[in-house]
C-alpha positions in Angstrom: -74.9 1.3 -122.4 -75.0 5.0 -123.6 -78.3 6.4 -124.9 -78.0 9.6 -126.9 -81.3 11.3 -127.6 -84.3 13.5 -126.7 -86.3 14.1 -123.6 -89.7 15.7 -123.8 -92.8 16.3 -121.7 -95.7 14.6 -123.4 -99.0 16.5 -123.4 -101.6 13.9 -124.0 -105.3 14.2 -124.9 -107.5 11.2 -125.3 -110.4 11.5 -127.7 -112.9 9.1 -129.5 -111.4 10.2 -132.8 -108.9 12.7 -134.1 -110.3 15.9 -135.7 -110.2 16.4 -139.4 -108.7 19.6 -140.8 -110.6 22.6 -139.6 -112.7 20.5 -137.2 -113.0 20.6 -133.4 -113.8 17.6 -131.3 -114.2 17.1 -127.6 -111.5 15.4 -125.7 -112.1 12.7 -123.0 -109.2 13.6 -120.7 -105.8 15.2 -120.6 -102.5 14.3 -118.8 -98.8 15.0 -118.9 -96.2 12.3 -119.0 -92.4 12.2 -119.2 -91.4 11.2 -122.7 -89.1 11.8 -125.7 -87.7 8.9 -127.7 -84.3 9.1 -126.1 -85.6 9.2 -122.6 -88.2 6.6 -123.3 -85.6 4.2 -124.6 -83.2 4.9 -121.8 -85.9 4.1 -119.2 -87.0 1.1 -121.2 -83.5 -0.3 -121.3 -83.0 0.5 -117.6 -86.2 -1.3 -116.6 -85.2 -4.2 -118.8 -82.1 -4.7 -116.7 -79.4 -2.6 -118.4 -76.9 -0.1 -116.9 -77.7 3.1 -118.7 -76.0 6.5 -119.1 -78.1 9.2 -120.9 -76.8 12.2 -122.9 -79.5 14.8 -123.5 -80.4 18.5 -123.0 -83.2 19.9 -120.8 -84.3 23.5 -120.4 -84.1 25.3 -117.1 -87.9 25.2 -116.7 -90.6 23.3 -114.8 -90.7 20.6 -117.5 -86.9 20.2 -117.3 -87.1 19.9 -113.5 -89.8 17.2 -113.7 -88.0 15.2 -116.5 -84.7 15.3 -114.6 -86.3 14.0 -111.4 -88.1 11.2 -113.3 -84.8 10.0 -115.0 -82.9 10.2 -111.7 -85.5 8.1 -110.0 -85.0 5.4 -112.6 -81.3 5.0 -111.6 -80.0 6.3 -114.9 -76.6 7.9 -115.0 -77.2 11.6 -115.8 -73.6 12.9 -115.7 -73.9 13.7 -119.4 -77.3 15.5 -119.1 -77.0 19.3 -119.7 -79.4 22.1 -118.7 -79.6 24.9 -121.2 -81.3 28.3 -121.7 -84.2 27.0 -123.8 -87.6 25.6 -123.3 -87.6 21.8 -122.7 -88.9 19.7 -125.5 -92.6 18.9 -125.6 -94.7 16.4 -127.6 -98.4 17.0 -128.4 -100.2 13.7 -128.6 -103.7 12.8 -129.5 -104.7 9.2 -128.6 -107.8 7.9 -130.3 -110.2 5.1 -129.2 -108.4 1.9 -129.9 -105.0 3.3 -129.0 -103.8 4.8 -132.2 -101.9 8.1 -131.8 -100.9 11.3 -133.7 -97.8 13.1 -132.4 -96.3 16.5 -133.0 -92.8 17.1 -131.4 -91.4 20.5 -130.6 -87.7 19.8 -129.9 -86.8 22.8 -127.8 -83.7 22.1 -125.7 -83.0 18.9 -127.6 -81.7 21.0 -130.5 -78.8 22.0 -128.2 -77.4 18.5 -127.9 -74.4 19.1 -130.1 -71.3 16.8 -130.6 -69.2 18.8 -128.2 -71.6 17.9 -125.4 -70.7 14.2 -125.8 -67.7 12.5 -124.3 -64.7 11.8 -126.6 -63.9 9.0 -126.5 -67.2 7.5 -125.5 -67.3 4.4 -123.3 -66.8 1.2 -125.2 -70.0 -0.9 -125.4 -73.4 -0.3 -126.8 -74.8 3.0 -128.1 -78.6 3.4 -128.6 -79.6 6.5 -130.6 -82.6 8.0 -132.4 -83.2 11.1 -134.6 -85.0 13.6 -132.4 -81.7 15.4 -131.7 -79.3 16.9 -134.3 -78.2 14.2 -136.7 -74.6 15.5 -136.5 -74.6 14.5 -132.9 -75.9 11.0 -133.5 -73.3 10.6 -136.2 -70.5 11.8 -133.9 -71.6 9.4 -131.2 -71.7 6.5 -133.6 -68.3 7.2 -135.0 -66.8 7.5 -131.4 -68.5 4.3 -130.4 -67.0 2.4 -133.4 -63.6 3.9 -132.6 -63.9 2.6 -129.0 -64.8 -0.9 -130.2 -68.5 -0.7 -129.5 -71.7 -1.2 -131.4 -74.4 1.3 -132.5 -78.1 0.5 -132.4 -80.0 3.2 -134.4 -83.7 3.6 -134.2 -84.0 5.8 -137.4 -87.0 7.8 -136.2 -88.2 10.3 -137.3 -86.7 9.2 -140.6 -87.3 12.5 -142.3 -84.5 14.0 -140.2 -82.0 12.1 -142.4 -81.2 14.2 -145.5 -79.2 12.7 -148.4 -76.0 14.4 -147.2 -76.0 12.6 -143.8 -78.0 9.4 -144.5 -75.2 7.3 -146.0 -72.7 8.4 -143.5 -74.9 7.6 -140.5 -76.1 4.3 -141.9 -72.5 3.3 -142.6 -71.8 3.7 -138.8 -74.9 1.7 -137.8 -74.4 -1.9 -136.7 -78.1 -2.7 -135.9 -80.8 -0.7 -137.6 -84.3 -0.6 -136.1 -87.2 0.9 -138.1 -90.9 0.5 -138.6 -92.4 -0.5 -142.0 -92.9 3.1 -143.1 -89.4 4.1 -142.1 -87.9 1.1 -143.9 -89.7 2.1 -147.1 -88.4 5.6 -146.8 -84.8 4.5 -146.4 -85.0 2.2 -149.4 -86.9 4.7 -151.5 -87.2 3.7 -155.1 -85.7 0.3 -154.3 -88.7 -0.8 -152.3 -91.9 -0.5 -154.4 -94.4 -2.8 -152.7 -91.6 -4.8 -151.1 -92.6 -7.2 -148.3 -91.2 -6.4 -144.8 -88.9 -9.4 -144.8 -87.4 -8.3 -148.1 -86.9 -4.8 -146.7 -85.2 -6.2 -143.7 -82.9 -8.2 -145.9 -82.0 -5.2 -148.0 -81.4 -2.9 -145.0 -79.2 -5.5 -143.4 -76.6 -5.3 -146.1 -73.3 -4.0 -144.7 -74.3 -4.2 -141.1 -74.9 -6.8 -138.3 -78.7 -6.7 -138.5 -81.8 -4.8 -139.6 -85.1 -5.1 -137.8 -88.4 -3.9 -139.1 -91.2 -3.6 -136.5 -94.8 -4.1 -137.8 -97.0 -3.0 -134.9 -99.8 -5.4 -134.3 -98.3 -7.8 -137.0 -95.0 -8.4 -135.0 -91.4 -8.0 -136.2 -89.2 -9.2 -139.0 -85.4 -9.2 -138.8 -82.4 -10.2 -140.9 -78.8 -10.8 -139.9 -76.2 -12.3 -142.2 -77.8 -15.4 -143.7 -80.4 -15.7 -141.0 -83.7 -14.0 -140.6 -87.2 -14.6 -139.3 -90.6 -13.2 -138.4 -91.6 -12.9 -134.8 -95.3 -13.1 -134.2 -97.1 -10.5 -132.1 -98.3 -11.1 -128.5 -102.0 -10.9 -128.0 -102.7 -8.2 -125.5 -105.4 -5.6 -124.9 -104.3 -2.4 -126.6 -104.9 0.9 -124.7 -102.2 3.3 -126.0 -99.5 2.6 -128.6 -97.5 5.8 -127.9 -94.2 4.2 -126.7 -94.4 0.7 -128.1 -91.5 1.3 -130.5 -89.4 2.8 -127.7 -90.1 -0.1 -125.4 -89.0 -2.4 -128.2 -85.7 -0.5 -128.9 -84.8 -0.1 -125.3 -85.5 -3.8 -124.4 -83.7 -5.0 -127.5 -80.6 -3.0 -126.6 -80.7 -4.3 -123.0 -80.8 -7.9 -124.2 -77.9 -7.2 -126.6 -75.9 -5.6 -123.8 -76.5 -8.7 -121.7 -75.0 -10.9 -124.4 -78.2 -12.0 -126.2 -78.2 -12.9 -129.8 -80.1 -10.8 -132.4 -83.0 -13.3 -132.3 -83.2 -13.4 -128.5 -83.0 -9.6 -128.4 -85.8 -9.2 -131.0 -88.1 -11.6 -129.1 -87.4 -9.7 -125.8 -88.1 -6.4 -127.5 -91.2 -7.7 -129.1 -92.6 -8.7 -125.7 -91.7 -5.3 -124.3 -93.5 -3.5 -127.1 -96.6 -5.5 -126.6 -96.7 -4.8 -122.9 -96.3 -1.0 -123.5 -99.5 -1.0 -125.5 -101.5 -2.2 -122.5 -101.0 1.0 -120.4 -101.5 4.8 -121.0 -98.6 7.2 -121.4 -95.1 6.8 -122.6 -92.7 6.1 -119.7 -95.5 4.8 -117.4 -96.2 2.0 -119.9 -92.6 0.7 -120.1 -92.4 -2.8 -118.6 -89.9 -4.3 -116.2 -87.6 -7.1 -117.1 -89.7 -9.5 -115.0 -92.9 -8.5 -116.8 -91.2 -9.1 -120.1 -90.0 -12.5 -119.0 -93.4 -13.4 -117.7 -95.1 -12.6 -121.1 -92.5 -14.6 -123.0 -93.1 -17.6 -120.6 -96.8 -17.3 -121.0 -96.7 -17.3 -124.8 -94.0 -20.0 -125.2 
């Protein structure tokens, strides 16, 4: 599997509640964690059992050194990782009591992941991508993956990176689309006033293998061809929801790479996302394959 995406250092402060505009509140604690949607999903897929290569850019700075070491320790192929003369990406994260978060991402070196830094052709197989790097690069990777006979899983987040000029082109190259409810509504625009999640998944699946809409604490809905279903959430104690979506996407991709059906992959990813909510931090919260299987067994 090839993951193309961002790597950031997450700067996390925990507080009882987030401040309103112009307000100062006292934090409870502060920590740094390796993160970034691309890196999170690469680590999630690796821990879920996939063989993973990761294309990204890191700065030649202390954050870049730490992120590189963390990714290498996971056993991820970093032959496509590049170090550049820019600050590594960072994410400023506020986590409130109850686990809800607010995130501001400063891309830094991730903006230097241009198409020419990707292999051409790419290895045939599965591509997993997000939108915290230049959209032109994601589009190039998806086109090269299709040309090589592979499939693209796109987690279209943050969805506001897709402008009208590139949205149609990228979605046309996407085989499996993964979005949350807000992102689904944004992609459908005027076609989705008050649409139910299952209806949004059905509409987004048109022209591709599948569309999946994650609903946080309400579970997941998916649609593929004439099939579709809702997967109920797992009941777990919620500590921090920061990387739940990344855990879902990475585990989903790992299941697909192993030959799982869409439904099997969605259920596997749903369990991974639930487990990620039970621990603090992005990558520290990402579960192993065995932990995912154990939760699925428990709730069967």
